[in-house]
C-alpha positions as CSV (number, residue, x, y, z in Angstrom):
1,M,-6.1,-0.3,-35.9
2,S,-5.8,-3.3,-38.2
3,W,-8.9,-5.0,-39.6
4,R,-7.0,-7.9,-41.3
5,R,-8.1,-11.4,-40.4
6,P,-5.7,-13.0,-37.9
7,D,-3.7,-15.9,-39.4
8,H,-3.7,-19.4,-38.0
9,D,-0.8,-18.9,-35.6
10,E,-2.4,-15.7,-34.1
11,R,-5.7,-17.5,-33.6
12,K,-3.9,-20.4,-31.9
13,R,-2.1,-18.0,-29.6
14,G,-5.3,-16.1,-28.8
15,Y,-7.7,-18.9,-28.1
16,H,-5.8,-22.1,-27.2
17,H,-3.9,-21.1,-24.2
18,G,-3.7,-23.9,-21.7
19,N,-5.0,-22.0,-18.7
20,L,-5.5,-18.4,-19.8
21,R,-7.3,-17.2,-16.6
22,E,-4.3,-18.2,-14.4
23,A,-1.8,-16.9,-16.9
24,L,-3.5,-13.5,-16.8
25,V,-3.6,-13.4,-13.0
26,D,0.1,-14.3,-13.0
27,A,0.8,-11.6,-15.5
28,A,-1.1,-9.0,-13.5
29,M,1.0,-9.9,-10.4
30,A,4.2,-9.6,-12.4
31,L,3.1,-6.2,-13.7
32,I,2.3,-5.0,-10.2
33,G,5.8,-6.0,-9.2
34,E,7.3,-4.1,-12.1
35,R,5.1,-1.1,-12.4
36,G,2.7,-1.0,-9.4
37,P,-1.0,-1.6,-9.7
38,E,-1.5,1.4,-12.0
39,G,0.7,-0.4,-14.6
40,V,-1.8,-3.3,-15.0
41,T,-3.9,-3.3,-18.2
42,L,-5.6,-6.2,-20.0
43,A,-3.5,-5.5,-23.1
44,E,-0.2,-5.8,-21.1
45,A,-1.4,-8.9,-19.3
46,A,-2.3,-10.4,-22.6
47,R,1.1,-9.6,-24.0
48,M,2.8,-11.2,-21.1
49,A,0.6,-14.3,-21.3
50,G,1.4,-14.6,-25.0
51,V,-2.2,-14.2,-26.3
52,S,-4.1,-11.7,-28.5
53,T,-5.4,-8.5,-26.9
54,A,-9.0,-9.8,-27.4
55,A,-8.4,-13.1,-25.6
56,P,-8.6,-11.8,-22.0
57,Y,-12.2,-10.7,-22.4
58,R,-13.3,-14.3,-22.4
59,H,-12.4,-14.3,-18.7
60,F,-12.4,-10.6,-17.5
61,K,-14.7,-7.9,-18.7
62,D,-12.1,-5.2,-18.0
63,R,-9.0,-4.3,-16.1
64,D,-10.9,-3.9,-12.8
65,A,-12.3,-7.4,-13.0
66,L,-8.8,-8.8,-13.4
67,M,-7.6,-6.7,-10.4
68,A,-10.6,-7.8,-8.4
69,E,-9.6,-11.4,-9.0
70,V,-6.0,-10.8,-7.8
71,A,-7.2,-8.9,-4.8
72,K,-9.7,-11.7,-3.9
73,R,-6.9,-14.2,-4.0
74,G,-4.9,-11.9,-1.8
75,F,-7.5,-11.5,0.8
76,S,-8.2,-15.3,0.8
77,R,-4.5,-16.0,1.6
78,F,-4.3,-13.1,4.0
79,A,-7.4,-14.4,5.9
80,D,-5.9,-17.9,6.1
81,R,-2.6,-16.5,7.4
82,I,-4.0,-14.3,10.1
83,R,-6.4,-17.0,11.2
84,A,-3.5,-19.4,11.6
85,A,-1.6,-16.8,13.6
86,R,-4.3,-16.5,16.2
87,H,-3.8,-18.4,19.4
88,P,-6.5,-20.8,20.5
89,D,-9.6,-19.2,22.1
90,G,-8.3,-20.2,25.6
91,A,-5.0,-18.3,25.1
92,D,-4.3,-14.7,26.1
93,A,-6.5,-12.4,24.1
94,V,-3.8,-9.7,23.6
95,E,-1.2,-12.2,22.6
96,S,-3.6,-13.5,20.0
97,L,-4.1,-10.0,18.7
98,M,-0.3,-9.6,18.5
99,G,-0.1,-12.7,16.5
100,I,-2.5,-11.3,14.0
101,G,-0.4,-8.1,13.8
102,R,2.8,-10.1,13.1
103,A,1.0,-12.0,10.4
104,Y,-0.2,-8.8,8.9
105,I,3.3,-7.5,8.6
106,G,4.6,-10.8,7.4
107,F,2.0,-10.9,4.6
108,A,3.0,-7.4,3.4
109,R,6.6,-8.5,3.4
110,S,6.2,-11.8,1.6
111,E,3.3,-11.0,-0.8
112,P,3.9,-7.4,-2.0
113,A,2.0,-7.9,-5.3
114,L,-1.1,-9.3,-3.6
115,Y,-0.9,-6.7,-0.8
116,S,-0.8,-3.9,-3.4
117,A,-3.7,-5.4,-5.3
118,M,-5.7,-5.7,-2.2
119,F,-5.3,-2.1,-1.0
120,E,-3.9,0.0,-3.9
121,G,-5.5,-1.6,-6.9
122,G,-8.3,0.9,-7.3
123,V,-11.0,-1.7,-6.9
124,S,-13.4,-1.5,-4.0
125,P,-14.6,-4.8,-2.4
126,A,-18.1,-3.4,-2.6
127,T,-18.0,-3.8,-6.4
128,D,-17.4,-7.6,-6.4
129,G,-19.3,-10.1,-4.3
130,E,-16.5,-12.7,-4.0
131,L,-13.9,-10.1,-3.2
132,R,-16.1,-8.6,-0.5
133,R,-16.7,-11.9,1.1
134,E,-12.9,-12.6,1.3
135,A,-12.2,-9.1,2.6
136,D,-14.9,-9.4,5.2
137,R,-13.6,-12.9,6.3
138,A,-10.3,-11.3,7.0
139,F,-11.7,-8.4,9.0
140,E,-14.0,-10.7,11.0
141,I,-10.9,-12.4,12.4
142,L,-9.6,-9.1,13.7
143,L,-13.0,-8.1,15.0
144,S,-13.3,-11.4,16.9
145,A,-10.0,-10.8,18.5
146,C,-11.0,-7.3,19.6
147,E,-14.3,-8.6,21.0
148,R,-12.3,-11.0,23.2
149,I,-10.1,-8.1,24.5
150,R,-13.0,-5.8,25.0
151,N,-14.6,-8.3,27.4
152,T,-11.5,-8.1,29.6
153,L,-11.5,-4.3,29.9
154,P,-13.1,-2.2,32.7
155,E,-16.8,-1.7,31.9
156,D,-16.5,2.1,32.1
157,T,-13.7,2.2,29.5
158,R,-15.0,-0.4,27.1
159,A,-15.1,0.9,23.5
160,P,-17.2,-0.8,20.8
161,A,-15.3,-3.8,19.4
162,L,-15.8,-2.5,15.9
163,M,-14.2,0.8,16.7
164,M,-11.3,-1.1,18.3
165,A,-10.9,-3.3,15.3
166,L,-10.9,-0.3,12.9
167,H,-8.3,1.5,15.0
168,I,-6.0,-1.5,15.2
169,W,-6.4,-2.3,11.5
170,S,-5.4,1.3,10.7
171,L,-2.3,1.0,13.0
172,S,-1.4,-2.3,11.6
173,H,-1.8,-1.2,8.0
174,G,0.2,1.9,8.5
175,V,3.1,0.1,10.0
176,A,3.0,-2.6,7.3
177,S,2.6,-0.2,4.4
178,L,5.4,2.2,5.5
179,F,8.0,-0.1,7.0
180,A,7.4,-3.7,6.2
181,R,6.3,-4.2,2.7
182,G,8.4,-6.3,0.4
183,D,8.8,-3.8,-2.4
184,R,10.4,-0.4,-3.1
185,G,7.8,1.3,-1.0
186,R,9.4,0.2,2.3
187,R,11.0,2.8,4.5
188,A,13.9,2.1,6.8
189,I,13.4,2.4,10.6
190,P,15.8,1.5,13.5
191,V,13.5,-1.2,15.0
192,P,11.7,-4.2,13.6
193,P,8.2,-3.2,12.3
194,E,6.8,-6.0,14.5
195,D,8.1,-4.3,17.6
196,L,6.8,-0.9,16.5
197,L,3.3,-2.4,15.9
198,E,3.3,-4.2,19.2
199,A,4.3,-1.0,21.2
200,G,1.6,1.0,19.4
201,T,-1.0,-1.6,20.1
202,L,-0.2,-1.8,23.7
203,I,-0.3,2.0,24.1
204,Y,-3.7,2.0,22.5
205,L,-5.0,-0.8,24.7
206,R,-3.7,0.8,27.8
207,G,-5.6,4.0,26.9
208,L,-8.7,1.8,27.0
209,G,-7.9,0.5,30.5
210,Y,-6.0,-2.7,29.6
211,E,-3.5,-3.7,32.3
212,P,-1.0,-6.5,31.5
213,G,-1.2,-9.4,34.0
214,K,-4.8,-8.7,35.1
C-alpha cells in the first residue's frame, strides 16, 4: 500500500469525472458481461471508469450498493417492458399472461447484464428500498395478470393468485435462464423458448381447470 500524496493528474482523474456514478454503473455492466456478477468490484469499476480506487466511495458505499443500483435499473426497465407487453384489461387474460412471458424471455435475451444483476448479483431486494420497490412493481404486474385468470377458473379449482404468480414466475424464469439468455449461459433446445414457456403455462393452467375458449 502506498501512502504518497497523489499528484495533480491523479487527483483530477479521481475527483473530476464528468458523471462518475453513471460511468461506474456502465463499468459494472461491462464487467458482468465479461466476468459475470462475481467479477464486479469497486476497484475494477474504478479502473474501467478511469478514476482512483477511492473515487467510487463518493457514490457507493461498497460493491453491493453498486450492484443494487444496476439491479434497480434492471427491474425498472423490466417492469416497463412487461407492462407494455400486457394486453388491455378487456383482452383475453391468458393471452395477456403469454405476452408477459414473451417479454420476460425477450428481456433475458436482450439485457443479459441487467438480468444477471437482478437475479444473480448476490444482492437481495430486501436490503435496498428503491430496489425492492422496482422489483415489487414488476411482480405486481404478473400478480395482476394471474388475478384476472383466477377469476375465470371454476370456483372449486381456484388457487390463490399469489401462488399462481409464484409458480408462473418460477416457470418463466427457468425457461429464460436456461434457454433464452443473451450470454454464454444459454443452452440450446430444438424449439423457441417462447413456445416452451407457452406450452408449460397452458399445461399448468389446465391443471387448475382452465379451458381454452370458455
